[in-house]
KOLMILO-169548 format. One record per residue (C-alpha): y, z, x; residue in three letters. Coordinates in steps of 0.02 Angstrom, whole numbers. Example, Ala and Ser with C-alpha at 12.3 -4.5 7.8 and 13.67 -1.06 7.14 Angstrom:
KOLMILO-169548
      yy      zz      xx  mardren
    -225     390     615      ALA
     -53     357     684      SER
***
This chain:
KOLMILO-169548
      yy      zz      xx  mardren
    -898   -4431   -4790      MET
   -1049   -4540   -4762      LYS
   -1074   -4707   -4675      PRO
   -1099   -4865   -4772      LEU
   -1269   -4942   -4804      ARG
   -1327   -5088   -4699      THR
   -1302   -5254   -4787      GLU
   -1449   -5350   -4862      ALA
   -1428   -5504   -4748      PRO
   -1471   -5395   -4598      HIS
   -1634   -5346   -4682      HIS
   -1676   -5530   -4715      ARG
   -1643   -5578   -4535      ARG
   -1749   -5433   -4476      ARG
   -1892   -5488   -4589      ALA
   -1883   -5667   -4525      LEU
   -1883   -5601   -4348      GLY
   -2038   -5498   -4381      ASN
   -2126   -5651   -4453      LEU
   -2079   -5752   -4300      ALA
   -2148   -5616   -4185      VAL
   -2310   -5611   -4285      ALA
   -2327   -5800   -4276      ALA
   -2303   -5800   -4087      LEU
   -2432   -5661   -4065      LEU
   -2558   -5758   -4172      ILE
   -2525   -5914   -4068      ALA
   -2555   -5818   -3906      LEU
   -2715   -5744   -3978      ALA
   -2778   -5917   -4030      ALA
   -2738   -5986   -3858      LEU
   -2834   -5844   -3778      SER
   -2983   -5876   -3893      LEU
   -2987   -6061   -3851      LEU
   -2975   -6020   -3667      TRP
   -3129   -5909   -3679      GLN
   -3228   -6024   -3795      SER
   -3330   -6102   -3654      GLU
   -3416   -5941   -3608      SER
   -3403   -5755   -3641      ILE
   -3472   -5718   -3468      LEU
   -3356   -5664   -3329      LEU
   -3339   -5785   -3186      ARG
   -3219   -5825   -3047      SER
   -3067   -5913   -3122      PRO
   -3025   -6089   -3068      ASP
   -2847   -6152   -3042      ALA
   -2825   -6213   -3221      SER
   -2872   -6043   -3291      ARG
   -2750   -5957   -3175      LEU
   -2611   -6072   -3234      VAL
   -2652   -6036   -3417      VAL
   -2659   -5848   -3382      ALA
   -2490   -5857   -3298      LEU
   -2418   -5955   -3444      ALA
   -2482   -5826   -3568      ILE
   -2410   -5684   -3464      THR
   -2240   -5769   -3452      ILE
   -2244   -5803   -3639      GLY
   -2281   -5620   -3675      TYR
   -2140   -5559   -3560      LEU
   -2019   -5682   -3640      ALA
   -2068   -5617   -3811      LEU
   -2034   -5438   -3754      CYS
   -1864   -5491   -3686      ALA
   -1818   -5575   -3850      LEU
   -1868   -5419   -3946      PHE
   -1762   -5306   -3834      LEU
   -1613   -5422   -3849      ARG
   -1628   -5424   -4038      ALA
   -1640   -5235   -4040      ARG
   -1482   -5218   -3936      ARG
   -1388   -5335   -4053      ARG
   -1450   -5236   -4202      GLN
   -1382   -5073   -4129      LEU
   -1216   -5146   -4071      ARG
   -1070   -5080   -4172      VAL
    -933   -5195   -4234      ASP
    -776   -5104   -4174      PRO
    -682   -5148   -4331      GLY
    -811   -5123   -4467      ALA
    -868   -4960   -4546      PRO
   -1023   -4918   -4447      ALA
   -1189   -4839   -4488      ARG
   -1248   -4707   -4364      VAL
   -1428   -4652   -4383      ASP
   -1448   -4465   -4366      ALA
   -1523   -4406   -4204      GLY
   -1548   -4580   -4134      GLU
   -1469   -4548   -3966      THR
   -1568   -4469   -3824      THR
   -1417   -4442   -3711      GLU
   -1391   -4268   -3641      ARG
   -1237   -4170   -3689      MET
   -1142   -4060   -3567      LEU
   -1061   -3905   -3645      VAL
    -933   -3822   -3531      VAL
    -842   -3659   -3564      TYR
    -698   -3567   -3483      ALA
    -683   -3389   -3546      SER
    -580   -3237   -3500      GLN
    -652   -3111   -3624      THR
    -821   -3193   -3663      GLY
    -772   -3267   -3832      TYR
    -769   -3448   -3771      ALA
    -939   -3421   -3691      GLY
   -1007   -3357   -3857      GLN
    -940   -3508   -3951      LEU
   -1010   -3624   -3818      ALA
   -1182   -3547   -3840      ALA
   -1171   -3572   -4029      GLN
   -1114   -3751   -3998      THR
   -1264   -3784   -3886      ALA
   -1383   -3710   -4014      GLN
   -1313   -3817   -4153      SER
   -1333   -3975   -4049      LEU
   -1510   -3929   -3997      ARG
   -1561   -3905   -4177      SER
   -1521   -4090   -4200      GLY
   -1633   -4141   -4055      GLY
   -1496   -4163   -3924      ILE
   -1534   -4105   -3747      GLN
   -1394   -3989   -3694      VAL
   -1338   -3925   -3524      ASP
   -1233   -3768   -3544      LEU
   -1125   -3712   -3397      CYS
    -967   -3616   -3359      SER
    -817   -3704   -3284      MET
    -851   -3606   -3125      ARG
   -1010   -3709   -3106      GLN
    -929   -3875   -3145      LEU
    -862   -4005   -3025      ASP
    -787   -4177   -3062      PRO
    -940   -4262   -2988      GLY
   -1052   -4186   -3121      ARG
    -933   -4247   -3255      LEU
    -938   -4421   -3180      GLU
   -1127   -4423   -3206      ARG
   -1119   -4358   -3384      SER
   -1108   -4476   -3534      PRO
   -1041   -4343   -3655      ARG
    -962   -4172   -3632      ALA
    -890   -4037   -3745      LEU
    -764   -3911   -3678      PHE
    -738   -3739   -3756      VAL
    -591   -3666   -3661      VAL
    -474   -3517   -3681      SER
    -293   -3500   -3630      THR
    -243   -3334   -3556      THR
     -74   -3255   -3517      GLY
      73   -3375   -3531      GLU
     -28   -3535   -3538      GLY
    -142   -3501   -3389      ASP
    -323   -3549   -3360      ALA
    -457   -3413   -3365      PRO
    -503   -3344   -3194      ASP
    -673   -3430   -3195      MET
    -585   -3599   -3207      ALA
    -474   -3580   -3053      SER
    -589   -3680   -2940      GLY
    -605   -3820   -3067      PHE
    -416   -3825   -3091      VAL
    -395   -3855   -2904      SER
    -529   -3988   -2901      ALA
    -455   -4068   -3057      MET
    -283   -4083   -2980      SER
    -349   -4156   -2818      GLU
    -484   -4273   -2885      SER
    -453   -4459   -2904      SER
    -622   -4491   -2987      ARG
    -630   -4606   -3137      ARG
    -721   -4546   -3292      LEU
    -721   -4709   -3392      ASP
    -900   -4682   -3447      GLY
    -871   -4508   -3517      LEU
    -842   -4464   -3700      ARG
    -776   -4289   -3730      TYR
    -706   -4164   -3854      ALA
    -608   -4003   -3829      VAL
    -608   -3840   -3927      LEU
    -449   -3753   -3869      ALA
    -437   -3566   -3900      LEU
    -268   -3480   -3902      GLY
    -140   -3370   -3989      ASP
      12   -3443   -4077      ARG
     113   -3288   -4034      ASP
     126   -3361   -3859      TYR
     242   -3506   -3822      VAL
     112   -3606   -3726      ASN
     -17   -3605   -3865      PHE
    -185   -3679   -3808      CYS
     -99   -3743   -3651      ALA
    -254   -3745   -3541      PHE
    -356   -3837   -3673      GLY
    -222   -3971   -3681      HIS
    -213   -3978   -3490      ALA
    -400   -4015   -3485      VAL
    -378   -4146   -3620      GLU
    -234   -4229   -3526      GLY
    -332   -4235   -3363      TRP
    -483   -4313   -3449      LEU
    -375   -4445   -3530      GLN
    -288   -4486   -3367      GLN
    -460   -4508   -3287      ALA
    -508   -4636   -3419      GLY
    -623   -4530   -3528      ALA
    -626   -4568   -3715      GLN
    -615   -4434   -3849      ALA
    -760   -4412   -3970      LEU
    -635   -4335   -4090      PHE
    -465   -4252   -4077      ASP
    -441   -4085   -3991      THR
    -462   -3937   -4110      ILE
    -346   -3788   -4087      GLU
    -409   -3614   -4134      VAL
    -279   -3480   -4167      ASP
    -356   -3307   -4142      ASN
    -529   -3359   -4197      GLY
    -468   -3454   -4351      ASP
    -622   -3483   -4460      ALA
    -557   -3647   -4530      GLY
    -536   -3726   -4359      ALA
    -710   -3668   -4309      LEU
    -783   -3746   -4466      ARG
    -699   -3910   -4419      LEU
    -780   -3899   -4246      TRP
    -948   -3864   -4326      GLN
    -925   -4013   -4442      TYR
    -906   -4127   -4291      HIS
   -1059   -4048   -4210      LEU
   -1156   -4097   -4365      GLY
   -1093   -4275   -4347      GLN
   -1143   -4281   -4164      LEU
   -1315   -4208   -4192      SER
   -1355   -4297   -4353      GLY
   -1378   -4128   -4438      ARG
   -1266   -4118   -4591      SER
   -1364   -3964   -4646      ASP
   -1312   -3847   -4505      LEU
   -1287   -3673   -4579      PRO
   -1109   -3605   -4575      ASP
   -1074   -3489   -4428      TRP
    -986   -3372   -4550      GLN
   -1030   -3327   -4730      VAL
    -923   -3439   -4842      PRO
    -802   -3365   -4968      GLU
    -768   -3490   -5107      TYR
    -656   -3490   -5259      SER
    -714   -3548   -5430      ARG
    -648   -3719   -5483      TRP
    -692   -3838   -5625      GLN
    -728   -4023   -5620      LEU
    -605   -4094   -5747      VAL
    -611   -4281   -5707      GLU
    -726   -4406   -5624      ARG
    -716   -4595   -5626      ARG
    -777   -4741   -5522      VAL
    -637   -4831   -5430      LEU
    -732   -4985   -5369      ASN
    -847   -5050   -5507      PRO
    -938   -5206   -5450      GLY
    -909   -5173   -5265      SER
   -1037   -5238   -5140      VAL
   -1027   -5066   -5060      GLY
   -1077   -4896   -5126      ASP
    -974   -4830   -5273      PRO
    -816   -4731   -5236      CYS
    -762   -4593   -5354      PHE
    -597   -4510   -5396      HIS
    -622   -4327   -5444      LEU
    -501   -4194   -5503      ALA
    -532   -4006   -5487      LEU
    -434   -3860   -5560      GLN
    -453   -3672   -5526      PRO
    -544   -3572   -5660      ILE
    -479   -3395   -5645      ASP
    -330   -3404   -5528      ALA
    -164   -3494   -5508      ASP
    -161   -3659   -5417      LEU
    -151   -3618   -5231      PRO
     -34   -3702   -5109      SER
     -85   -3832   -4981      TRP
      -7   -3976   -4884      GLN
     -49   -4159   -4876      ALA
    -182   -4181   -4742      GLY
    -276   -4021   -4786      ASP
    -463   -4013   -4822      ILE
    -563   -3956   -4973      ALA
    -725   -3874   -4920      GLU
    -854   -3889   -5059      ILE
   -1007   -3780   -5081      GLY
   -1138   -3906   -5141      PRO
   -1288   -3875   -5253      GLN
   -1461   -3949   -5270      GLN
   -1512   -4061   -5414      ALA
   -1587   -3960   -5558      ALA
   -1749   -4061   -5546      ALA
   -1768   -4014   -5363      ASP
   -1742   -3830   -5403      VAL
   -1872   -3839   -5543      ASP
   -1996   -3921   -5425      ALA
   -1970   -3787   -5292      TRP
   -1992   -3646   -5419      LEU
   -2151   -3726   -5486      ALA
   -2221   -3751   -5311      LYS
   -2211   -3565   -5272      TRP
   -2250   -3507   -5449      HIS
   -2082   -3421   -5469      LEU
   -1982   -3386   -5627      ASP
   -1804   -3452   -5607      GLY
   -1737   -3329   -5737      SER
   -1792   -3179   -5634      SER
   -1650   -3064   -5582      GLY
   -1617   -3039   -5396      VAL
   -1487   -2947   -5292      LEU
   -1387   -3046   -5164      ILE
   -1259   -2946   -5064      ASP
   -1262   -2815   -5200      GLY
   -1228   -2940   -5340      LYS
   -1353   -2973   -5480      ALA
   -1397   -3157   -5501      GLU
   -1536   -3268   -5567      ARG
   -1658   -3337   -5439      LEU
   -1625   -3513   -5506      ARG
   -1439   -3499   -5466      ASP
   -1473   -3435   -5290      VAL
   -1597   -3577   -5259      ALA
   -1476   -3708   -5324      ALA
   -1350   -3670   -5185      ARG
   -1483   -3649   -5049      SER
   -1593   -3754   -4939      SER
   -1764   -3769   -5020      LEU
   -1865   -3771   -4859      ASP
   -1916   -3587   -4869      ALA
   -2103   -3547   -4892      ARG
   -2121   -3419   -5029      CYS
   -2308   -3405   -5062      ASP
   -2368   -3234   -5118      GLY
   -2197   -3151   -5135      ILE
   -2091   -3100   -5284      ASP
   -1922   -3168   -5339      ALA
   -1821   -3046   -5233      GLN
   -1921   -3087   -5078      GLY
   -1897   -3273   -5110      ALA
   -1709   -3252   -5134      ALA
   -1697   -3160   -4968      GLU
   -1782   -3304   -4878      ARG
   -1665   -3437   -4946      LEU
   -1526   -3501   -4832      ILE
   -1362   -3555   -4911      ARG
   -1318   -3739   -4900      LEU
   -1177   -3780   -4778      PRO
   -1011   -3835   -4849      HIS
    -953   -4015   -4857      ARG
    -778   -4069   -4803      ASP
    -671   -4189   -4905      TYR
    -491   -4240   -4877      SER
    -376   -4189   -5019      ILE
    -297   -4341   -5102      ALA
    -162   -4247   -5198      SER
     -20   -4121   -5177      ILE
       4   -3957   -5275      PRO
     135   -4040   -5387      ALA
      -7   -4145   -5459      ASP
     -84   -3988   -5534      GLY
    -257   -4018   -5462      CYS
    -358   -4055   -5307      ILE
    -400   -4240   -5308      ALA
    -542   -4307   -5203      LEU
    -592   -4484   -5155      LEU
    -772   -4497   -5096      LEU
    -905   -4628   -5075      ARG
   -1076   -4594   -5147      GLN
   -1203   -4593   -5007      TRP
   -1392   -4615   -5011      ARG
   -1523   -4571   -4882      ARG
   -1649   -4696   -4815      ALA
   -1772   -4648   -4953      ASP
   -1643   -4685   -5088      GLY
   -1605   -4504   -5133      SER
   -1425   -4451   -5149      LEU
   -1337   -4357   -5009      GLY
   -1315   -4173   -5039      LEU
   -1125   -4162   -5055      GLY
   -1089   -4328   -5140      THR
   -1244   -4311   -5248      GLY
   -1181   -4145   -5315      TRP
   -1003   -4204   -5346      LEU
   -1037   -4381   -5410      THR
   -1195   -4357   -5514      GLU
   -1275   -4185   -5530      TYR
   -1119   -4087   -5578      ALA
   -1057   -4138   -5750      GLN
    -874   -4133   -5806      PRO
    -834   -3953   -5845      GLY
    -955   -3888   -5713      ALA
    -904   -3749   -5594      GLU
    -874   -3806   -5415      ILE
    -862   -3690   -5264      SER
    -705   -3733   -5164      VAL
    -604   -3664   -5020      ARG
    -453   -3749   -4941      ILE
    -438   -3767   -4754      ARG
    -270   -3799   -4673      SER
    -276   -3952   -4562      ASN
    -114   -3932   -4464      THR
    -162   -4073   -4347      GLY
    -139   -4199   -4488      PHE
      14   -4131   -4578      HIS
     160   -4248   -4608      ALA
     314   -4241   -4494      PRO
     436   -4108   -4551      ALA
     586   -4224   -4533      ASP
     638   -4397   -4595      ASP
     562   -4496   -4451      ARG
     468   -4656   -4498      PRO
     281   -4634   -4531      LEU
     150   -4768   -4496      LEU
     -10   -4734   -4595      LEU
    -170   -4828   -4546      ILE
    -338   -4811   -4630      GLY
    -489   -4886   -4715      ASN
    -610   -4844   -4855      GLY
    -605   -4666   -4917      THR
    -479   -4628   -4780      GLY
    -356   -4675   -4917      MET
    -375   -4495   -4981      ALA
    -267   -4414   -4846      SER
    -150   -4563   -4836      LEU
    -117   -4553   -5024      ARG
     -77   -4367   -5012      ALA
      40   -4396   -4865      LEU
     130   -4533   -4960      LEU
     145   -4426   -5116      ARG
     219   -4284   -5014      GLN
     339   -4396   -4921      ARG
     397   -4487   -5078      ILE
     421   -4322   -5172      ALA
     536   -4270   -5028      GLY
     633   -4436   -5041      HIS
     569   -4494   -4872      ARG
     540   -4680   -4893      TYR
     520   -4745   -4715      ARG
     333   -4767   -4739      ASN
     221   -4907   -4676      TRP
      43   -4917   -4742      LEU
     -94   -5023   -4662      ILE
    -254   -5010   -4763      PHE
    -421   -5100   -4756      GLY
    -575   -5118   -4866      GLU
    -698   -5253   -4922      ARG
    -624   -5347   -5071      ASN
    -450   -5332   -5144      ALA
    -505   -5351   -5326      ASP
    -634   -5209   -5317      ARG
    -599   -5096   -5167      ASP
    -410   -5071   -5164      PHE
    -410   -4886   -5207      HIS
    -257   -4826   -5307      TYR
    -190   -5004   -5302      ALA
     -73   -4987   -5453      ASP
       7   -4831   -5380      GLU
      32   -4908   -5209      ILE
     102   -5070   -5278      ARG
     223   -4968   -5384      ASP
     281   -4872   -5231      TRP
     305   -5034   -5137      GLU
     404   -5109   -5280      GLY
     519   -4956   -5288      ARG
     549   -4958   -5100      GLY
     456   -4794   -5073      ALA
     342   -4889   -4953      ILE
     447   -4992   -4835      GLU
     304   -5097   -4768      ARG
     128   -5132   -4834      LEU
      -8   -5228   -4741      ASP
    -183   -5249   -4812      LEU
    -345   -5305   -4730      ALA
    -485   -5349   -4851      PHE
    -624   -5404   -4736      SER
    -730   -5502   -4863      ARG
    -592   -5603   -4945      ASP
    -600   -5742   -4816      GLN
    -735   -5816   -4702      PRO
    -677   -5723   -4547      GLU
    -682   -5532   -4542      ARG
    -508   -5456   -4541      ILE
    -487   -5271   -4509      TYR
    -338   -5153   -4498      VAL
    -326   -5167   -4308      GLN
    -301   -5355   -4328      HIS
    -155   -5324   -4446      ARG
     -87   -5196   -4324      LEU
     -91   -5316   -4176      GLU
     -13   -5454   -4281      ALA
     135   -5335   -4310      ARG
     147   -5277   -4129      ALA
     335   -5302   -4115      ASP
     367   -5202   -4273      ALA
     251   -5063   -4211      VAL
     347   -5050   -4048      ARG
     512   -5049   -4145      ASP
     455   -4909   -4261      TRP
     391   -4804   -4116      VAL
     557   -4829   -4026      ALA
     641   -4759   -4182      GLN
     535   -4601   -4169      GLY
     395   -4648   -4289      ALA
     236   -4543   -4302      ALA
      66   -4626   -4323      ILE
     -72   -4554   -4434      HIS
    -246   -4633   -4436      VAL
    -380   -4587   -4564      CYS
    -552   -4663   -4593      GLY
    -709   -4713   -4499      SER
    -737   -4628   -4332      LEU
    -864   -4754   -4268      GLU
    -789   -4909   -4344      GLY
    -604   -4918   -4379      MET
    -533   -4779   -4269      ALA
    -587   -4849   -4098      PRO
    -524   -5021   -4146      GLY
    -355   -4952   -4198      VAL
    -344   -4844   -4041      ASP
    -381   -4995   -3930      ALA
    -251   -5099   -4022      ALA
    -118   -4964   -4001      LEU
    -157   -4954   -3815      ARG
    -130   -5141   -3799      ARG
      30   -5136   -3902      ILE
     111   -4979   -3830      LEU
      25   -4955   -3663      GLY
     -87   -4815   -3604      GLU
      51   -4699   -3547      GLN
     156   -4710   -3705      GLN
       5   -4675   -3814      LEU
     -34   -4521   -3709      LEU
     145   -4463   -3733      GLU
     133   -4490   -3921      LEU
     -27   -4387   -3925      THR
      49   -4246   -3822      ALA
     201   -4238   -3937      SER
      92   -4241   -4095      SER
     162   -4409   -4149      ARG
     -11   -4489   -4143      TYR
    -131   -4396   -4257      ARG
    -305   -4440   -4320      ARG
    -419   -4374   -4457      ASP
    -577   -4476   -4432      VAL
    -757   -4447   -4480      TYR
***
């Protein structure tokens, strides 16, 4: 999922600001010219010239201060609005810490560091043996890759840190962190040490970059989720997969725009069906990993540049293919001057997958997706959404694999469920509602936000029907542009604080899906104010507070 484009009024204000800066610089230059008009010869300055020089200097410094202030305001993120994050803009260092018993966590930590460095982030890699709370206190961001050994124990190399952790009273309010917890579900205390680290960081005031990811015996799906977040942190959505992907063949059978006339980018509903296999099983909350392809025009341009024939046969992993087809699913950065088709095919690197929340359940007979079309700064379409919303035509073959996302599955019992989200986060929320309603579980509360009700209320007819039939017990909507003041989902949440506390007291679970940099922090802060820090920690530990944010 991609961030939204910056609005046009911001561009107009920026242009006016640039004109004002230019006018001030011209005025300072004219003043300097007048000051020097009496003579071009150097001479000792009198008092009046010193005063003018001081005034010009002060004016220049004030201008610099105004520019810096405007720049800070430009970069400040509205905690409730979907935010735009420019790739690679941060220069902060990242600390990557590992605790390993067999060496596997250390290997994954090294791959993590390499992925971040490829996006221009400066990384400090260290074992937990080398770490002390003071170093964490000085770090703005840290990633932990930690194993659990035995019956929920820490690896041997972490023993010193465990002691320091239990004795330290340091605050880590300035730290943002994430945890990759390695474990084995055959043991009762699965990923116990990873969760102990997470709990200690939360108690010390640190804020999560994203939710802890559990890895059961090297589960490839969980590692791909971790790699996806690394791409978000580094601004590199083109990071190659750590493992060779194995896709199934699906067909695009439906595509339609859900928000015609929206002031935002178009959002599409898509439906996919398997080509040569039965419909697989999945649960609401799971992820469809899509193997994207390049636009045909871009493939043609690459072939022409290197004087290659796209119809030439090549062998890839022992399978005969056309060079054009291999290039279509690959990055086109490879230099291929002076080599034949086979040599060119061997230099191509496969495009990384793209993750999309599944908006349907198996009973629907298809995988449904809800995604927003995204464009780069130069106006070209993003790789994943470009392929799915424009380049691939209905009937086209789509490479798909399904990843279980156990951290966002619905409760297995009849407890109440509070669903909060914005934008294309409706995808997972819709699937969760469909699954709950199919199981005759109607204690559902949906809080959803977008721009305008008449254009951006995705699946509105379906949701209104559920509300009318009592399948959704409560429905609160926040359309930010339908009134002069901006209203977001966290505002609706705080306005219903008493009801939130009542639902939680009845055992409700809370699922949040949508913008990582916009909506999610605002909702998290609102829940902390409504429920208190300790109760929210307890909800997280008991898996009653779950997030799928991007």
